[in-house]
C-alpha positions in Angstrom: 75.8 189.5 69.5 79.3 189.1 68.1 80.9 185.7 68.6 83.7 187.0 70.8 84.8 187.2 74.4 83.2 190.6 74.7 79.9 189.1 73.5 80.3 186.3 76.0 80.9 188.8 78.8 77.8 190.7 77.9 75.7 187.5 78.0 77.2 186.1 81.3 75.8 188.5 83.8 77.9 189.7 86.7 76.9 187.9 90.0 75.8 191.1 91.8 73.2 191.7 89.1 71.9 188.1 88.7 69.3 187.8 91.4 68.3 191.4 92.2 64.6 192.1 92.7 64.8 194.8 90.0 66.4 192.3 87.6 63.6 189.6 87.3 64.2 186.1 85.9 63.4 185.8 82.2 60.8 183.1 82.2 60.0 183.0 78.5 62.5 180.7 76.7 64.0 182.2 73.6 63.3 180.6 70.2 66.6 178.8 70.0 65.9 176.5 72.9 62.3 175.6 72.3 61.6 172.1 71.2 58.6 170.2 69.9 56.7 167.7 71.9 57.7 164.1 71.0 55.2 162.3 68.8 57.2 159.7 66.7 56.5 156.0 66.8 60.1 155.3 67.7 59.8 157.6 70.7 56.9 155.6 72.1 58.5 152.3 71.3 61.6 153.4 73.3 59.4 154.5 76.2 57.5 151.2 76.2 60.8 149.2 76.3 61.9 151.2 79.4 58.5 150.5 81.1 58.7 146.8 80.2 62.2 146.6 81.8 61.1 148.8 84.8 64.1 151.1 84.1 64.6 154.7 84.9 66.2 157.2 82.5 67.7 160.6 83.2 65.9 161.7 80.1 62.6 161.5 81.9 63.6 162.1 85.5 65.6 165.2 84.8 63.0 166.5 82.2 65.6 166.7 79.5 64.5 168.9 76.6 66.1 166.6 74.0 64.1 163.5 75.0 62.0 163.5 71.8 65.0 163.7 69.5 67.1 161.2 71.4 64.3 158.6 71.9 63.3 158.9 68.3 66.8 157.7 67.4 66.5 155.0 70.2 69.1 156.7 72.3 68.5 156.7 76.1 70.6 157.5 79.1 70.0 154.8 81.7 69.7 155.9 85.3 70.5 153.2 87.7 70.0 152.7 91.5 66.4 154.1 91.5 64.8 157.4 91.0 65.4 159.0 94.4 68.5 161.0 95.1 70.1 161.5 98.6 71.0 165.1 97.7 69.0 168.2 96.8 70.9 170.1 94.1 69.2 173.4 93.3 69.2 172.8 89.5 68.1 169.2 89.4 64.6 167.8 88.8 65.3 164.3 90.1 63.3 163.8 93.4 65.1 163.8 96.7 64.5 161.5 99.6 65.3 158.2 101.2 66.0 155.7 98.3 64.9 152.1 98.4 67.1 149.0 98.2 69.2 148.4 95.1 67.6 146.1 92.6 70.1 143.2 92.2 68.7 142.4 88.7 69.0 145.9 87.4 72.4 145.5 85.8 71.1 142.6 83.7 67.9 144.5 82.8 69.9 147.5 81.6 72.1 145.2 79.5 69.1 143.6 77.9 67.6 147.1 77.1 70.9 148.2 75.5 70.8 145.0 73.4 67.1 145.4 72.6 67.7 149.0 71.4 70.7 148.0 69.4 72.8 150.8 70.9 76.3 151.4 69.6 77.0 153.7 72.5 75.3 153.9 75.9 75.4 156.3 78.8 74.8 155.0 82.3 74.3 157.5 85.1 72.7 157.3 88.5 71.2 159.2 91.4 73.5 160.1 94.3 73.5 157.2 96.8 75.3 158.6 99.9 73.4 156.0 101.9 75.4 153.2 100.4 78.9 152.2 101.8 80.5 152.4 98.3 78.1 155.1 96.8 76.9 152.5 94.3 80.3 151.9 92.7 80.0 148.1 92.5 76.5 148.5 91.0 78.1 150.7 88.3 80.8 148.1 87.7 78.3 145.2 87.5 76.2 147.2 85.0 79.3 147.8 82.8 80.2 144.1 82.9 76.7 143.0 82.1 76.5 145.3 79.1 79.9 144.0 77.9 78.6 140.5 78.0 75.2 141.1 76.4 76.4 143.6 73.8 80.2 143.4 73.3 80.4 146.0 70.5 78.6 148.7 72.5 80.9 151.4 73.9 80.1 152.5 77.4 80.0 155.9 79.0 79.4 156.4 82.7 78.3 159.6 84.3 78.9 159.1 88.0 78.4 160.9 91.3 81.4 162.2 93.1 81.7 159.3 95.6 82.4 161.8 98.3 84.0 160.2 101.3 83.6 156.7 99.8 87.0 155.1 100.0 88.1 153.1 97.0 84.8 153.5 95.2 86.3 155.3 92.2 88.8 152.4 91.8 86.0 149.9 91.5 84.4 151.8 88.6 87.7 152.4 86.8 88.7 148.8 87.0 85.5 147.9 85.1 87.0 150.0 82.2 84.2 152.1 80.8 85.2 153.8 77.5 84.3 157.2 78.9 84.2 158.4 82.5 82.1 161.5 82.9 81.6 163.5 86.1 80.0 166.9 85.8 81.3 170.0 87.6 78.0 171.6 86.7 78.9 175.2 87.7 81.7 177.5 88.8 83.1 177.1 92.4 81.6 180.3 93.7 78.1 179.0 93.0 78.5 175.6 94.7 77.0 176.6 98.0 73.7 177.5 96.4 73.6 175.3 93.3 75.4 172.1 94.3 75.5 172.3 98.2 76.2 168.6 98.8 79.3 168.6 96.6 82.8 170.0 96.7 84.3 171.6 93.6 87.9 170.5 94.1 86.8 167.0 95.2 85.0 166.6 91.8 88.1 168.0 90.0 90.4 165.6 91.8 88.0 162.7 91.0 88.5 163.3 87.2 92.2 163.7 87.6 92.5 160.4 89.5 90.7 158.5 86.7 93.5 159.5 84.3 96.1 158.6 86.8 94.6 155.1 87.3 93.9 154.4 83.6 95.2 156.9 81.0 93.3 155.0 78.2 89.9 156.0 79.6 88.5 159.2 78.1 87.4 161.7 80.7 84.5 164.2 80.3 82.8 166.9 82.3 79.9 169.3 81.8 78.9 172.8 82.8 75.6 174.7 82.9 75.6 178.4 82.1 73.1 181.0 82.8 73.2 180.5 86.6 74.9 183.8 87.3 78.5 183.0 86.5 81.0 185.3 84.8 83.0 184.6 81.7 86.2 184.7 83.7 84.9 182.0 86.0 83.9 179.8 83.1 87.4 180.2 81.6 89.0 179.3 84.9 86.9 176.1 85.1 88.2 175.2 81.6 91.8 175.7 82.8 91.1 173.6 85.9 89.7 170.8 83.8 92.6 170.9 81.5 95.0 170.7 84.5 93.1 167.5 85.4 93.7 166.2 81.8 90.0 166.1 81.0 89.4 165.3 77.3 85.9 166.4 76.6 83.8 169.4 77.8 80.1 170.0 77.4 78.4 173.3 78.0 74.7 173.9 77.9 72.1 176.4 78.9 70.6 175.9 82.4 66.8 175.6 82.3 64.8 176.0 85.5 62.7 172.8 85.9 60.2 174.3 88.4 59.7 177.6 90.2 61.2 176.0 93.3 64.6 175.5 91.6 67.4 177.9 91.1 66.3 180.8 88.8 67.8 181.4 85.4 70.0 184.5 85.4 70.3 184.7 81.7 69.7 182.9 78.4 72.9 182.9 76.4 72.7 183.2 72.6 74.0 180.5 70.1 76.8 183.0 69.2 77.9 183.1 72.8 78.1 179.3 72.9 80.2 179.3 69.7 82.6 181.7 71.4 82.8 179.4 74.5 83.4 176.4 72.2 86.3 178.1 70.4 87.9 179.1 73.7 87.7 175.6 75.0 89.2 174.1 71.9 92.0 176.7 72.2 92.7 175.5 75.7 93.4 172.0 74.5 90.3 169.9 74.9 90.1 167.0 72.4 86.3 167.5 72.0 83.9 170.3 73.0 80.1 170.5 72.6 78.6 173.9 73.4 75.1 174.8 72.4 72.0 176.0 74.3 70.6 172.4 74.2 73.8 170.5 74.9 73.5 168.1 77.7 76.0 165.5 79.0 74.7 162.7 76.9 73.2 164.6 74.0 74.7 163.1 70.8 77.0 161.1 73.0 77.6 158.3 70.4 78.5 160.7 67.6 80.7 162.7 69.9 82.5 159.6 71.2 83.5 158.7 67.6 84.8 162.3 67.1 86.6 162.1 70.4 88.3 158.8 69.4 89.3 160.3 66.1 90.7 163.4 67.7 92.9 161.3 70.0 94.2 159.2 67.1 95.0 162.4 65.1 96.9 163.8 68.1 98.9 160.6 68.4 99.8 160.6 64.7 100.8 164.3 64.9 103.2 163.5 67.8 104.9 160.6 65.9 
């Protein structure tokens, strides 16, 4: 397939064709998104450290295909506030139910794990905690502060929920000053009722915009999954919406169906299609774009953060 908008349109199916009975889901993954089972010593050492600290990672809970590569490099995305989410998104493998109480010692445990792994960059995410008055915002802030104290040189990226209807929650996290604030839109607005029913597209967009308004120095980031039945025009519109919110960094990856109970895959996009989407996003003004079939929000996050910082510095120099 040619790396062009026309190629992208061919790969992103029209919504009326995506889930028809005569258009069955392609269950077999193409060669470009198959990964080997993890076997390295470093992988098992990272897993043991997570067990010893009684920590959860999105790498395991969300069944990330990159876990072997990342854990071999001692990169892990910490998932705080337990392993049970109050929402039931149709794409996500994290279990849904009534969460337990917050662990008051978790922020310190995360900080010690970050120090033990010697991480230069860490991503901290969480389940949705709609049951908490602040959605877990103060727990995020405490975790950031503990990491700063234990490992001052580590840069910190947070991947937060939308804090829907949680007054002042966002301000609490922003005041803790993470280096990167990530909140994923996940999909195009038309698919929210079926893919992300507990969320609101424009509320998530406004969240990202408010981060920049409160602290322009914080990098903002968001991610999309493709292959859910969206069209190329819808993806381009989401890019425009994110740029209107002054978002710096966009990630785009292939949606993979975790279990037969989850939302079906409408299509597997080729690497050439992802290259086309990446070029389009850069053309729209993002400082950093990562678009490959295996791209996930925190995949290569440390390397990408360095590139992001360099891109901002180059932009500042060019404007002088």
